N, CA, C and O atoms as CSV, one atom per row, in Angstrom:
chain,resi,resn,atom,element,x,y,z
A,1,MET,N,N,0.821,-1.196,0.000
A,1,MET,CA,C,0.000,0.000,0.000
A,1,MET,C,C,0.865,1.260,0.000
A,1,MET,O,O,0.573,2.228,-0.703
A,2,LEU,N,N,1.936,1.232,0.802
A,2,LEU,CA,C,2.830,2.368,0.870
A,2,LEU,C,C,3.481,2.625,-0.485
A,2,LEU,O,O,3.649,3.777,-0.885
A,3,LYS,N,N,3.851,1.551,-1.197
A,3,LYS,CA,C,4.448,1.707,-2.523
A,3,LYS,C,C,3.466,2.356,-3.487
A,3,LYS,O,O,3.869,3.172,-4.316
A,4,LEU,N,N,2.206,2.016,-3.396
A,4,LEU,CA,C,1.184,2.603,-4.254
A,4,LEU,C,C,1.032,4.094,-3.965
A,4,LEU,O,O,0.911,4.896,-4.891
A,5,ILE,N,N,1.037,4.459,-2.718
A,5,ILE,CA,C,0.920,5.871,-2.334
A,5,ILE,C,C,2.125,6.659,-2.844
A,5,ILE,O,O,1.972,7.743,-3.407
A,6,VAL,N,N,3.309,6.116,-2.646
A,6,VAL,CA,C,4.525,6.783,-3.122
A,6,VAL,C,C,4.491,6.919,-4.640
A,6,VAL,O,O,4.840,7.973,-5.172
A,7,ALA,N,N,4.080,5.876,-5.339
A,7,ALA,CA,C,4.001,5.924,-6.799
A,7,ALA,C,C,3.005,6.989,-7.253
A,7,ALA,O,O,3.273,7.718,-8.208
A,8,CYS,N,N,1.865,7.084,-6.583
A,8,CYS,CA,C,0.866,8.105,-6.931
A,8,CYS,C,C,1.395,9.509,-6.684
A,8,CYS,O,O,1.163,10.414,-7.485
A,9,LEU,N,N,2.102,9.691,-5.582
A,9,LEU,CA,C,2.682,11.005,-5.284
A,9,LEU,C,C,3.728,11.393,-6.322
A,9,LEU,O,O,3.766,12.542,-6.764
A,10,LEU,N,N,4.574,10.448,-6.711
A,10,LEU,CA,C,5.580,10.731,-7.728
A,10,LEU,C,C,4.944,11.058,-9.074
A,10,LEU,O,O,5.410,11.944,-9.789
A,11,LEU,N,N,3.892,10.348,-9.410
A,11,LEU,CA,C,3.174,10.611,-10.660
A,11,LEU,C,C,2.543,12.003,-10.627
A,11,LEU,O,O,2.602,12.735,-11.615
A,12,ALA,N,N,1.946,12.366,-9.505
A,12,ALA,CA,C,1.341,13.693,-9.371
A,12,ALA,C,C,2.399,14.782,-9.465
A,12,ALA,O,O,2.170,15.812,-10.100
A,13,LEU,N,N,3.541,14.572,-8.848
A,13,LEU,CA,C,4.629,15.534,-8.907
A,13,LEU,C,C,5.132,15.691,-10.335
A,13,LEU,O,O,5.362,16.814,-10.785
A,14,ALA,N,N,5.301,14.624,-11.031
A,14,ALA,CA,C,5.776,14.668,-12.417
A,14,ALA,C,C,4.789,15.415,-13.307
A,14,ALA,O,O,5.192,16.103,-14.245
A,15,ALA,N,N,3.512,15.283,-13.016
A,15,ALA,CA,C,2.495,15.942,-13.828
A,15,ALA,C,C,2.488,17.448,-13.614
A,15,ALA,O,O,2.026,18.184,-14.486
A,16,THR,N,N,2.990,17.929,-12.471
A,16,THR,CA,C,2.967,19.358,-12.197
A,16,THR,C,C,4.237,20.061,-12.617
A,16,THR,O,O,4.287,21.290,-12.599
A,17,VAL,N,N,5.261,19.325,-12.993
A,17,VAL,CA,C,6.512,19.933,-13.428
A,17,VAL,C,C,6.285,20.572,-14.795
A,17,VAL,O,O,5.780,19.928,-15.714
A,18,THR,N,N,6.660,21.835,-14.921
A,18,THR,CA,C,6.455,22.521,-16.190
A,18,THR,C,C,7.661,22.330,-17.083
A,18,THR,O,O,8.796,22.197,-16.624
A,19,GLU,N,N,7.383,22.320,-18.357
A,19,GLU,CA,C,8.455,22.316,-19.327
A,19,GLU,C,C,9.069,23.709,-19.309
A,19,GLU,O,O,8.451,24.653,-18.816
A,20,GLY,N,N,10.221,23.837,-19.815
A,20,GLY,CA,C,10.847,25.136,-19.905
A,20,GLY,C,C,11.619,25.236,-21.195
A,20,GLY,O,O,11.832,24.245,-21.894
A,21,LYS,N,N,12.035,26.445,-21.499
A,21,LYS,CA,C,12.755,26.658,-22.742
A,21,LYS,C,C,13.696,27.834,-22.557
A,21,LYS,O,O,13.376,28.801,-21.866
A,22,VAL,N,N,14.847,27.742,-23.177
A,22,VAL,CA,C,15.744,28.876,-23.284
A,22,VAL,C,C,15.601,29.386,-24.716
A,22,VAL,O,O,15.989,28.708,-25.668
A,23,TYR,N,N,15.053,30.560,-24.856
A,23,TYR,CA,C,14.785,31.161,-26.159
A,23,TYR,C,C,16.047,31.787,-26.742
A,23,TYR,O,O,17.009,32.064,-26.025
A,24,THR,N,N,16.028,32.000,-28.033
A,24,THR,CA,C,17.023,32.857,-28.674
A,24,THR,C,C,16.436,34.266,-28.687
A,24,THR,O,O,15.237,34.450,-28.477
A,25,GLN,N,N,17.271,35.235,-28.931
A,25,GLN,CA,C,16.766,36.604,-28.949
A,25,GLN,C,C,15.764,36.798,-30.086
A,25,GLN,O,O,14.799,37.546,-29.928
A,26,CYS,N,N,15.971,36.147,-31.217
A,26,CYS,CA,C,15.034,36.279,-32.330
A,26,CYS,C,C,13.699,35.590,-32.031
A,26,CYS,O,O,12.651,36.056,-32.478
A,27,GLU,N,N,13.730,34.494,-31.287
A,27,GLU,CA,C,12.476,33.839,-30.890
A,27,GLU,C,C,11.673,34.740,-29.951
A,27,GLU,O,O,10.449,34.816,-30.057
A,28,VAL,N,N,12.354,35.412,-29.044
A,28,VAL,CA,C,11.661,36.346,-28.145
A,28,VAL,C,C,11.073,37.488,-28.963
A,28,VAL,O,O,9.918,37.864,-28.766
A,29,ALA,N,N,11.859,38.039,-29.877
A,29,ALA,CA,C,11.374,39.135,-30.727
A,29,ALA,C,C,10.154,38.698,-31.526
A,29,ALA,O,O,9.181,39.444,-31.633
A,30,SER,N,N,10.199,37.503,-32.082
A,30,SER,CA,C,9.077,36.982,-32.859
A,30,SER,C,C,7.824,36.816,-31.998
A,30,SER,O,O,6.724,37.162,-32.428
A,31,ALA,N,N,7.988,36.292,-30.794
A,31,ALA,CA,C,6.850,36.111,-29.887
A,31,ALA,C,C,6.256,37.465,-29.489
A,31,ALA,O,O,5.035,37.605,-29.410
A,32,LEU,N,N,7.098,38.445,-29.243
A,32,LEU,CA,C,6.627,39.792,-28.898
A,32,LEU,C,C,5.835,40.393,-30.051
A,32,LEU,O,O,4.759,40.957,-29.848
A,33,ARG,N,N,6.366,40.272,-31.248
A,33,ARG,CA,C,5.674,40.804,-32.430
A,33,ARG,C,C,4.334,40.107,-32.647
A,33,ARG,O,O,3.338,40.748,-32.980
A,34,ALA,N,N,4.317,38.791,-32.454
A,34,ALA,CA,C,3.084,38.023,-32.645
A,34,ALA,C,C,1.991,38.449,-31.668
A,34,ALA,O,O,0.803,38.319,-31.966
A,35,LYS,N,N,2.390,38.955,-30.504
A,35,LYS,CA,C,1.424,39.413,-29.499
A,35,LYS,C,C,1.090,40.896,-29.662
A,35,LYS,O,O,0.368,41.463,-28.843
A,36,GLY,N,N,1.611,41.521,-30.712
A,36,GLY,CA,C,1.249,42.903,-31.004
A,36,GLY,C,C,2.022,43.964,-30.237
A,36,GLY,O,O,1.580,45.109,-30.146
A,37,VAL,N,N,3.165,43.595,-29.689
A,37,VAL,CA,C,3.995,44.582,-29.004
A,37,VAL,C,C,4.493,45.580,-30.050
A,37,VAL,O,O,4.966,45.177,-31.113
A,38,PRO,N,N,4.389,46.874,-29.758
A,38,PRO,CA,C,4.865,47.869,-30.728
A,38,PRO,C,C,6.329,47.641,-31.109
A,38,PRO,O,O,7.166,47.364,-30.251
A,39,GLU,N,N,6.624,47.760,-32.391
A,39,GLU,CA,C,7.968,47.475,-32.890
A,39,GLU,C,C,9.038,48.291,-32.173
A,39,GLU,O,O,10.151,47.807,-31.963
A,40,GLU,N,N,8.710,49.519,-31.798
A,40,GLU,CA,C,9.703,50.358,-31.124
A,40,GLU,C,C,10.035,49.878,-29.711
A,40,GLU,O,O,10.987,50.365,-29.101
A,41,GLN,N,N,9.256,48.924,-29.185
A,41,GLN,CA,C,9.523,48.361,-27.860
A,41,GLN,C,C,10.192,46.991,-27.919
A,41,GLN,O,O,10.774,46.552,-26.928
A,42,VAL,N,N,10.121,46.319,-29.044
A,42,VAL,CA,C,10.572,44.926,-29.145
A,42,VAL,C,C,12.024,44.756,-28.701
A,42,VAL,O,O,12.316,43.880,-27.886
A,43,ALA,N,N,12.928,45.566,-29.213
A,43,ALA,CA,C,14.344,45.417,-28.876
A,43,ALA,C,C,14.586,45.612,-27.371
A,43,ALA,O,O,15.413,44.919,-26.778
A,44,THR,N,N,13.877,46.539,-26.771
A,44,THR,CA,C,14.052,46.771,-25.330
A,44,THR,C,C,13.536,45.593,-24.525
A,44,THR,O,O,14.158,45.204,-23.537
A,45,TRP,N,N,12.400,45.011,-24.931
A,45,TRP,CA,C,11.892,43.825,-24.219
A,45,TRP,C,C,12.852,42.647,-24.371
A,45,TRP,O,O,13.038,41.876,-23.429
A,46,VAL,N,N,13.459,42.502,-25.542
A,46,VAL,CA,C,14.436,41.425,-25.741
A,46,VAL,C,C,15.626,41.642,-24.807
A,46,VAL,O,O,16.106,40.702,-24.173
A,47,CYS,N,N,16.091,42.874,-24.729
A,47,CYS,CA,C,17.201,43.196,-23.826
A,47,CYS,C,C,16.829,42.893,-22.374
A,47,CYS,O,O,17.630,42.318,-21.636
A,48,ILE,N,N,15.625,43.274,-21.964
A,48,ILE,CA,C,15.179,43.021,-20.586
A,48,ILE,C,C,15.110,41.521,-20.315
A,48,ILE,O,O,15.536,41.064,-19.254
A,49,ALA,N,N,14.577,40.753,-21.264
A,49,ALA,CA,C,14.510,39.297,-21.074
A,49,ALA,C,C,15.901,38.705,-20.902
A,49,ALA,O,O,16.104,37.804,-20.088
A,50,HIS,N,N,16.851,39.209,-21.666
A,50,HIS,CA,C,18.229,38.735,-21.523
A,50,HIS,C,C,18.796,39.107,-20.158
A,50,HIS,O,O,19.377,38.266,-19.472
A,51,ALA,N,N,18.625,40.364,-19.768
A,51,ALA,CA,C,19.176,40.833,-18.494
A,51,ALA,C,C,18.525,40.151,-17.290
A,51,ALA,O,O,19.181,39.904,-16.278
A,52,GLU,N,N,17.246,39.854,-17.406
A,52,GLU,CA,C,16.508,39.267,-16.281
A,52,GLU,C,C,16.725,37.763,-16.138
A,52,GLU,O,O,16.881,37.263,-15.024
A,53,SER,N,N,16.736,37.035,-17.264
A,53,SER,CA,C,16.714,35.568,-17.171
A,53,SER,C,C,17.654,34.859,-18.126
A,53,SER,O,O,17.731,33.630,-18.118
A,54,ASP,N,N,18.361,35.602,-18.939
A,54,ASP,CA,C,19.169,35.014,-20.007
A,54,ASP,C,C,18.286,34.170,-20.921
A,54,ASP,O,O,18.703,33.128,-21.426
A,55,PHE,N,N,17.047,34.648,-21.122
A,55,PHE,CA,C,16.050,34.035,-22.011
A,55,PHE,C,C,15.521,32.679,-21.511
A,55,PHE,O,O,14.984,31.903,-22.301
A,56,ASP,N,N,15.665,32.392,-20.237
A,56,ASP,CA,C,15.251,31.108,-19.661
A,56,ASP,C,C,13.866,31.238,-19.033
A,56,ASP,O,O,13.678,32.005,-18.088
A,57,THR,N,N,12.906,30.495,-19.555
A,57,THR,CA,C,11.538,30.586,-19.043
A,57,THR,C,C,11.387,30.006,-17.642
A,57,THR,O,O,10.409,30.307,-16.959
A,58,THR,N,N,12.322,29.190,-17.204
A,58,THR,CA,C,12.196,28.564,-15.884
A,58,THR,C,C,12.897,29.352,-14.778
A,58,THR,O,O,12.998,28.874,-13.648
A,59,ALA,N,N,13.377,30.545,-15.091
A,59,ALA,CA,C,14.113,31.340,-14.096
A,59,ALA,C,C,13.198,31.785,-12.963
A,59,ALA,O,O,12.095,32.284,-13.190
A,60,ILE,N,N,13.679,31.595,-11.740
A,60,ILE,CA,C,13.014,32.086,-10.531
A,60,ILE,C,C,14.082,32.754,-9.676
A,60,ILE,O,O,15.129,32.163,-9.409
A,61,ASN,N,N,13.822,33.976,-9.250
A,61,ASN,CA,C,14.724,34.658,-8.332
A,61,ASN,C,C,14.219,34.374,-6.920
A,61,ASN,O,O,13.188,34.906,-6.509
A,62,SER,N,N,14.935,33.546,-6.188
A,62,SER,CA,C,14.479,33.138,-4.864
A,62,SER,C,C,14.659,34.226,-3.806
A,62,SER,O,O,14.227,34.053,-2.667
A,63,ASN,N,N,15.286,35.336,-4.164
A,63,ASN,CA,C,15.378,36.474,-3.242
A,63,ASN,C,C,14.185,37.414,-3.383
A,63,ASN,O,O,13.672,37.933,-2.391
A,64,THR,N,N,13.750,37.629,-4.622
A,64,THR,CA,C,12.655,38.573,-4.881
A,64,THR,C,C,11.360,37.886,-5.282
A,64,THR,O,O,10.308,38.524,-5.325
A,65,TRP,N,N,11.423,36.603,-5.574
A,65,TRP,CA,C,10.299,35.803,-6.043
A,65,TRP,C,C,9.699,36.381,-7.317
A,65,TRP,O,O,8.493,36.603,-7.428
A,66,ASP,N,N,10.598,36.617,-8.278
A,66,ASP,CA,C,10.216,37.003,-9.622
A,66,ASP,C,C,10.315,35.757,-10.499
A,66,ASP,O,O,11.176,34.903,-10.284
A,67,TYR,N,N,9.428,35.662,-11.486
A,67,TYR,CA,C,9.260,34.428,-12.249
A,67,TYR,C,C,9.369,34.633,-13.753
A,67,TYR,O,O,8.955,35.661,-14.289
A,68,GLY,N,N,9.938,33.628,-14.423
A,68,GLY,CA,C,9.896,33.521,-15.865
A,68,GLY,C,C,10.921,34.344,-16.611
A,68,GLY,O,O,11.830,34.935,-16.028
A,69,ILE,N,N,10.747,34.364,-17.901
A,69,ILE,CA,C,11.705,34.979,-18.812
A,69,ILE,C,C,11.863,36.480,-18.574
A,69,ILE,O,O,12.943,37.027,-18.791
A,70,PHE,N,N,10.789,37.156,-18.126
A,70,PHE,CA,C,10.845,38.587,-17.842
A,70,PHE,C,C,10.931,38.889,-16.343
A,70,PHE,O,O,10.934,40.052,-15.940
A,71,GLN,N,N,11.000,37.840,-15.523
A,71,GLN,CA,C,11.084,37.989,-14.066
A,71,GLN,C,C,9.959,38.872,-13.526
A,71,GLN,O,O,10.192,39.965,-13.011
A,72,ILE,N,N,8.753,38.371,-13.659
A,72,ILE,CA,C,7.549,39.072,-13.221
A,72,ILE,C,C,7.361,38.853,-11.723
A,72,ILE,O,O,7.458,37.730,-11.227
A,73,SER,N,N,7.094,39.935,-11.020
A,73,SER,CA,C,7.037,39.936,-9.563
A,73,SER,C,C,5.774,39.278,-9.006
A,73,SER,O,O,4.654,39.583,-9.416
A,74,SER,N,N,5.993,38.368,-8.059
A,74,SER,CA,C,4.857,37.755,-7.367
A,74,SER,C,C,4.268,38.702,-6.316
A,74,SER,O,O,3.170,38.461,-5.814
A,75,ILE,N,N,4.974,39.752,-5.989
A,75,ILE,CA,C,4.454,40.715,-5.007
A,75,ILE,C,C,3.270,41.467,-5.595
A,75,ILE,O,O,2.308,41.767,-4.889
A,76,TYR,N,N,3.338,41.772,-6.891
A,76,TYR,CA,C,2.300,42.585,-7.515
A,76,TYR,C,C,1.545,41.900,-8.653
A,76,TYR,O,O,0.344,42.125,-8.808
A,77,TRP,N,N,2.211,41.078,-9.445
A,77,TRP,CA,C,1.663,40.736,-10.744
A,77,TRP,C,C,1.237,39.299,-10.956
A,77,TRP,O,O,0.400,39.048,-11.823
A,78,CYS,N,N,1.766,38.339,-10.212
A,78,CYS,CA,C,1.326,36.947,-10.376
A,78,CYS,C,C,1.110,36.327,-9.010
A,78,CYS,O,O,1.660,36.790,-8.011
A,79,GLU,N,N,0.305,35.277,-8.974
A,79,GLU,CA,C,-0.076,34.648,-7.713
A,79,GLU,C,C,0.758,33.405,-7.489
A,79,GLU,O,O,0.787,32.500,-8.323
A,80,SER,N,N,1.437,33.373,-6.350
A,80,SER,CA,C,2.303,32.231,-6.053
A,80,SER,C,C,1.796,31.369,-4.910
A,80,SER,O,O,2.413,30.356,-4.583
A,81,GLY,N,N,0.702,31.747,-4.308
A,81,GLY,CA,C,0.200,31.018,-3.146
A,81,GLY,C,C,0.663,31.658,-1.855
A,81,GLY,O,O,-0.037,31.601,-0.844
A,82,ASP,N,N,1.841,32.270,-1.881
A,82,ASP,CA,C,2.381,32.949,-0.708
A,82,ASP,C,C,2.220,34.456,-0.805
A,82,ASP,O,O,2.527,35.171,0.148
A,83,SER,N,N,1.750,34.943,-1.927
A,83,SER,CA,C,1.696,36.391,-2.128
A,83,SER,C,C,0.280,36.845,-2.442
A,83,SER,O,O,-0.563,36.075,-2.900
A,84,ALA,N,N,0.056,38.111,-2.180
A,84,ALA,CA,C,-1.252,38.697,-2.472
A,84,ALA,C,C,-1.293,39.269,-3.886
A,84,ALA,O,O,-2.364,39.619,-4.383
A,85,GLY,N,N,-0.148,39.365,-4.529
A,85,GLY,CA,C,-0.085,39.968,-5.858
A,85,GLY,C,C,-0.743,39.112,-6.913
A,85,GLY,O,O,-0.587,37.890,-6.910
A,86,ASN,N,N,-1.470,39.731,-7.811
A,86,ASN,CA,C,-2.013,39.021,-8.963
A,86,ASN,C,C,-2.606,40.013,-9.948
A,86,ASN,O,O,-3.692,39.792,-10.484
A,87,GLY,N,N,-1.888,41.112,-10.185
A,87,GLY,CA,C,-2.362,42.140,-11.094
A,87,GLY,C,C,-2.587,41.659,-12.510
A,87,GLY,O,O,-3.370,42.255,-13.250
A,88,CYS,N,N,-1.913,40.585,-12.900
A,88,CYS,CA,C,-2.090,40.038,-14.250
A,88,CYS,C,C,-3.090,38.888,-14.278
A,88,CYS,O,O,-3.413,38.373,-15.349
A,89,GLY,N,N,-3.581,38.483,-13.112
A,89,GLY,CA,C,-4.571,37.405,-13.075
A,89,GLY,C,C,-4.035,36.061,-13.501
A,89,GLY,O,O,-4.752,35.277,-14.123
A,90,ILE,N,N,-2.764,35.775,-13.171
A,90,ILE,CA,C,-2.148,34.510,-13.565
A,90,ILE,C,C,-1.370,33.902,-12.411
A,90,ILE,O,O,-0.989,34.588,-11.462
A,91,SER,N,N,-1.147,32.629,-12.512
A,91,SER,CA,C,-0.298,31.919,-11.569
A,91,SER,C,C,1.156,32.168,-11.930
A,91,SER,O,O,1.511,32.176,-13.108
A,92,CYS,N,N,2.001,32.369,-10.925
A,92,CYS,CA,C,3.432,32.546,-11.192
A,92,CYS,C,C,4.009,31.317,-11.880
A,92,CYS,O,O,4.887,31.442,-12.734
A,93,ASN,N,N,3.530,30.136,-11.519
A,93,ASN,CA,C,4.040,28.912,-12.144
A,93,ASN,C,C,3.751,28.856,-13.638
A,93,ASN,O,O,4.497,28.226,-14.387
A,94,SER,N,N,2.676,29.508,-14.081
A,94,SER,CA,C,2.380,29.504,-15.518
A,94,SER,C,C,3.437,30.286,-16.293
A,94,SER,O,O,3.574,30.110,-17.504
A,95,LEU,N,N,4.181,31.146,-15.607
A,95,LEU,CA,C,5.235,31.929,-16.247
A,95,LEU,C,C,6.506,31.126,-16.466
A,95,LEU,O,O,7.461,31.624,-17.062
A,96,LEU,N,N,6.527,29.894,-15.993
A,96,LEU,CA,C,7.709,29.043,-16.123
A,96,LEU,C,C,7.624,28.084,-17.306
A,96,LEU,O,O,8.570,27.341,-17.570
A,97,ALA,N,N,6.515,28.093,-18.010
A,97,ALA,CA,C,6.307,27.200,-19.153
A,97,ALA,C,C,7.048,27.714,-20.383
A,97,ALA,O,O,7.513,28.853,-20.415
A,98,ASP,N,N,7.149,26.862,-21.382
A,98,ASP,CA,C,7.877,27.266,-22.592
A,98,ASP,C,C,7.108,28.247,-23.469
A,98,ASP,O,O,7.713,28.926,-24.298
A,99,ASP,N,N,5.803,28.336,-23.308
A,99,ASP,CA,C,4.989,29.304,-24.042
A,99,ASP,C,C,5.008,30.623,-23.268
A,99,ASP,O,O,4.565,30.672,-22.120
A,100,ILE,N,N,5.514,31.687,-23.885
A,100,ILE,CA,C,5.641,32.957,-23.168
A,100,ILE,C,C,4.511,33.942,-23.483
A,100,ILE,O,O,4.641,35.139,-23.232
A,101,SER,N,N,3.411,33.440,-24.029
A,101,SER,CA,C,2.274,34.311,-24.359
A,101,SER,C,C,1.735,35.038,-23.132
A,101,SER,O,O,1.513,36.249,-23.172
A,102,GLU,N,N,1.524,34.302,-22.040
A,102,GLU,CA,C,1.016,34.936,-20.818
A,102,GLU,C,C,2.028,35.923,-20.248
A,102,GLU,O,O,1.649,36.971,-19.724
A,103,ASP,N,N,3.297,35.596,-20.349
A,103,ASP,CA,C,4.350,36.498,-19.875
A,103,ASP,C,C,4.265,37.829,-20.626
A,103,ASP,O,O,4.349,38.900,-20.025
A,104,ILE,N,N,4.099,37.745,-21.936
A,104,ILE,CA,C,4.039,38.948,-22.762
A,104,ILE,C,C,2.790,39.754,-22.443
A,104,ILE,O,O,2.853,40.979,-22.340
A,105,ASP,N,N,1.649,39.076,-22.286
A,105,ASP,CA,C,0.430,39.786,-21.893
A,105,ASP,C,C,0.653,40.531,-20.577
A,105,ASP,O,O,0.232,41.677,-20.422
A,106,CYS,N,N,1.316,39.867,-19.638
A,106,CYS,CA,C,1.554,40.476,-18.335
A,106,CYS,C,C,2.523,41.652,-18.427
A,106,CYS,O,O,2.271,42.690,-17.815
A,107,VAL,N,N,3.624,41.525,-19.171
A,107,VAL,CA,C,4.559,42.650,-19.248
A,107,VAL,C,C,3.916,43.847,-19.940
A,107,VAL,O,O,4.214,44.994,-19.607
A,108,GLN,N,N,3.038,43.584,-20.898
A,108,GLN,CA,C,2.337,44.693,-21.535
A,108,GLN,C,C,1.417,45.387,-20.527
A,108,GLN,O,O,1.282,46.610,-20.541
A,109,ARG,N,N,0.794,44.603,-19.662
A,109,ARG,CA,C,-0.076,45.184,-18.630
A,109,ARG,C,C,0.741,45.989,-17.621
A,109,ARG,O,O,0.374,47.110,-17.268
A,110,VAL,N,N,1.851,45.408,-17.161
A,110,VAL,CA,C,2.722,46.116,-16.215
A,110,VAL,C,C,3.188,47.426,-16.837
A,110,VAL,O,O,3.131,48.479,-16.201
A,111,TYR,N,N,3.645,47.356,-18.068
A,111,TYR,CA,C,4.128,48.542,-18.771
A,111,TYR,C,C,3.027,49.604,-18.834
A,111,TYR,O,O,3.256,50.759,-18.473
A,112,ALA,N,N,1.841,49.215,-19.291
A,112,ALA,CA,C,0.738,50.166,-19.456
A,112,ALA,C,C,0.290,50.753,-18.116
A,112,ALA,O,O,0.083,51.961,-18.008
A,113,GLU,N,N,0.143,49.915,-17.113
A,113,GLU,CA,C,-0.341,50.409,-15.822
A,113,GLU,C,C,0.677,51.296,-15.127
A,113,GLU,O,O,0.305,52.308,-14.534
A,114,THR,N,N,1.943,50.940,-15.186
A,114,THR,CA,C,2.954,51.776,-14.542
A,114,THR,C,C,3.178,53.063,-15.335
A,114,THR,O,O,3.475,54.107,-14.755
A,115,GLU,N,N,3.037,52.990,-16.644
A,115,GLU,CA,C,3.144,54.181,-17.488
A,115,GLU,C,C,1.994,55.143,-17.174
A,115,GLU,O,O,2.194,56.356,-17.112
A,116,ALA,N,N,0.784,54.594,-16.975
A,116,ALA,CA,C,-0.401,55.417,-16.726
A,116,ALA,C,C,-0.307,56.186,-15.413
A,116,ALA,O,O,-0.728,57.340,-15.331
A,117,ILE,N,N,0.245,55.546,-14.389
A,117,ILE,CA,C,0.320,56.233,-13.094
A,117,ILE,C,C,1.601,57.046,-12.943
A,117,ILE,O,O,1.704,57.881,-12.045
A,118,GLY,N,N,2.564,56.810,-13.806
A,118,GLY,CA,C,3.792,57.583,-13.791
A,118,GLY,C,C,4.700,57.331,-12.601
A,118,GLY,O,O,5.742,57.971,-12.466
A,119,GLN,N,N,4.312,56.401,-11.736
A,119,GLN,CA,C,5.117,56.124,-10.540
A,119,GLN,C,C,6.466,55.499,-10.909
A,119,GLN,O,O,7.518,56.002,-10.516
A,120,VAL,N,N,6.424,54.433,-11.646
A,120,VAL,CA,C,7.620,53.778,-12.160
A,120,VAL,C,C,7.306,53.486,-13.620
A,120,VAL,O,O,6.946,52.361,-13.966
A,121,PRO,N,N,7.440,54.489,-14.474
A,121,PRO,CA,C,6.890,54.343,-15.817
A,121,PRO,C,C,7.509,53.246,-16.668
A,121,PRO,O,O,8.726,53.082,-16.749
A,122,GLY,N,N,6.613,52.507,-17.295
A,122,GLY,CA,C,6.974,51.559,-18.329
A,122,GLY,C,C,8.100,50.608,-18.019
A,122,GLY,O,O,8.006,49.805,-17.091
A,123,PHE,N,N,9.158,50.691,-18.785
A,123,PHE,CA,C,10.286,49.774,-18.654
A,123,PHE,C,C,10.973,49.890,-17.298
A,123,PHE,O,O,11.600,48.934,-16.841
A,124,LYS,N,N,10.867,51.026,-16.662
A,124,LYS,CA,C,11.549,51.244,-15.385
A,124,LYS,C,C,10.998,50.368,-14.261
A,124,LYS,O,O,11.577,50.319,-13.176
A,125,ALA,N,N,9.901,49.685,-14.508
A,125,ALA,CA,C,9.388,48.729,-13.528
A,125,ALA,C,C,10.353,47.545,-13.386
A,125,ALA,O,O,10.287,46.796,-12.411
A,126,TRP,N,N,11.245,47.384,-14.363
A,126,TRP,CA,C,12.282,46.347,-14.310
A,126,TRP,C,C,13.591,47.006,-13.899
A,126,TRP,O,O,14.076,47.904,-14.586
A,127,THR,N,N,14.158,46.571,-12.796
A,127,THR,CA,C,15.388,47.188,-12.298
A,127,THR,C,C,16.550,47.003,-13.266
A,127,THR,O,O,17.488,47.799,-13.258
A,128,THR,N,N,16.505,45.983,-14.086
A,128,THR,CA,C,17.587,45.757,-15.043
A,128,THR,C,C,17.545,46.727,-16.217
A,128,THR,O,O,18.511,46.828,-16.974
A,129,TYR,N,N,16.439,47.436,-16.372
A,129,TYR,CA,C,16.328,48.395,-17.482
A,129,TYR,C,C,17.421,49.456,-17.379
A,129,TYR,O,O,18.183,49.672,-18.321
A,130,ALA,N,N,17.488,50.108,-16.228
A,130,ALA,CA,C,18.510,51.145,-16.036
A,130,ALA,C,C,19.887,50.486,-16.032
A,130,ALA,O,O,20.134,49.532,-15.294
A,131,GLY,N,N,20.748,50.998,-16.845
A,131,GLY,CA,C,22.109,50.472,-16.896
A,131,GLY,C,C,22.315,49.310,-17.846
A,131,GLY,O,O,23.453,48.999,-18.197
A,132,ASN,N,N,21.243,48.662,-18.268
A,132,ASN,CA,C,21.361,47.539,-19.200
A,132,ASN,C,C,20.633,47.791,-20.517
A,132,ASN,O,O,21.141,47.466,-21.590
A,133,CYS,N,N,19.449,48.369,-20.426
A,133,CYS,CA,C,18.573,48.422,-21.597
A,133,CYS,C,C,17.989,49.806,-21.865
A,133,CYS,O,O,17.050,49.927,-22.652
A,134,ASP,N,N,18.514,50.839,-21.238
A,134,ASP,CA,C,17.924,52.162,-21.395
A,134,ASP,C,C,18.509,52.978,-22.541
A,134,ASP,O,O,18.285,54.185,-22.630
A,135,GLY,N,N,19.250,52.322,-23.407
A,135,GLY,CA,C,19.818,53.021,-24.569
A,135,GLY,C,C,19.313,52.422,-25.860
A,135,GLY,O,O,18.177,51.955,-25.948
A,136,ASP,N,N,20.178,52.441,-26.862
A,136,ASP,CA,C,19.846,51.872,-28.180
A,136,ASP,C,C,19.975,50.354,-28.090
A,136,ASP,O,O,21.068,49.824,-27.889
A,137,ASN,N,N,18.858,49.669,-28.241
A,137,ASN,CA,C,18.832,48.201,-28.130
A,137,ASN,C,C,18.657,47.510,-29.479
A,137,ASN,O,O,18.367,46.314,-29.527
A,138,SER,N,N,18.827,48.241,-30.561
A,138,SER,CA,C,18.570,47.666,-31.886
A,138,SER,C,C,19.432,46.448,-32.188
A,138,SER,O,O,19.023,45.589,-32.969
A,139,ALA,N,N,20.603,46.352,-31.594
A,139,ALA,CA,C,21.466,45.184,-31.834
A,139,ALA,C,C,20.810,43.889,-31.377
A,139,ALA,O,O,21.099,42.820,-31.914
A,140,TRP,N,N,19.915,43.982,-30.371
A,140,TRP,CA,C,19.247,42.795,-29.864
A,140,TRP,C,C,18.338,42.129,-30.892
A,140,TRP,O,O,18.060,40.933,-30.800
A,141,ILE,N,N,17.880,42.898,-31.860
A,141,ILE,CA,C,16.962,42.327,-32.858
A,141,ILE,C,C,17.525,42.414,-34.272
A,141,ILE,O,O,16.812,42.143,-35.239
A,142,ALA,N,N,18.780,42.785,-34.402
A,142,ALA,CA,C,19.400,42.839,-35.729
A,142,ALA,C,C,19.358,41.456,-36.364
A,142,ALA,O,O,19.807,40.480,-35.762
A,143,GLY,N,N,18.835,41.371,-37.542
A,143,GLY,CA,C,18.747,40.099,-38.244
A,143,GLY,C,C,17.550,39.246,-37.858
A,143,GLY,O,O,17.423,38.114,-38.326
A,144,CYS,N,N,16.683,39.765,-37.024
A,144,CYS,CA,C,15.501,38.972,-36.597
A,144,CYS,C,C,14.314,39.306,-37.468
A,144,CYS,O,O,13.232,38.753,-37.275
C-alpha cells in the first residue's frame, strides 16, 4: 500500500513539473511581435529578457520571487500562493512554461499600468532596465 501511495505522489509531482525553454533573442522578438507589441519596444523587451533571465523561461529569483523569462514579480503581478499579488490574473508557475504568451500579456499590462500612473513608468518597472537596456537596443533584434 505504501508503494502505491509513493508511486501516486511521484506521478502527481511529475504531472505538475512545467516544461521550460531557453529562447534565442530572435524567438523572443518573434513572440513579442506576434502578441502585437509595438515594434519600437521589441528590442528593449528582448534586452530586458536577456538581463533578467538570459532568455530562460524557468528562471526564478528566490530572493525577490520574480518568475519567468521577464522575471515578473509575485508581489504585484502573479499569484504564487504565498503572495497577495495578482495584477495580471495569472499563476506565477504559468510563467515558467515554454509558451511565453502569458508572460508577454503580463509585461504589456505592467508597462501600461505603470506608465499610466507615472510612478515607475513603463520599462523602469524592471530594475535591469537602467544600466542595461535604457539606450539603443537595436542590436538585440538585428537580423531577426
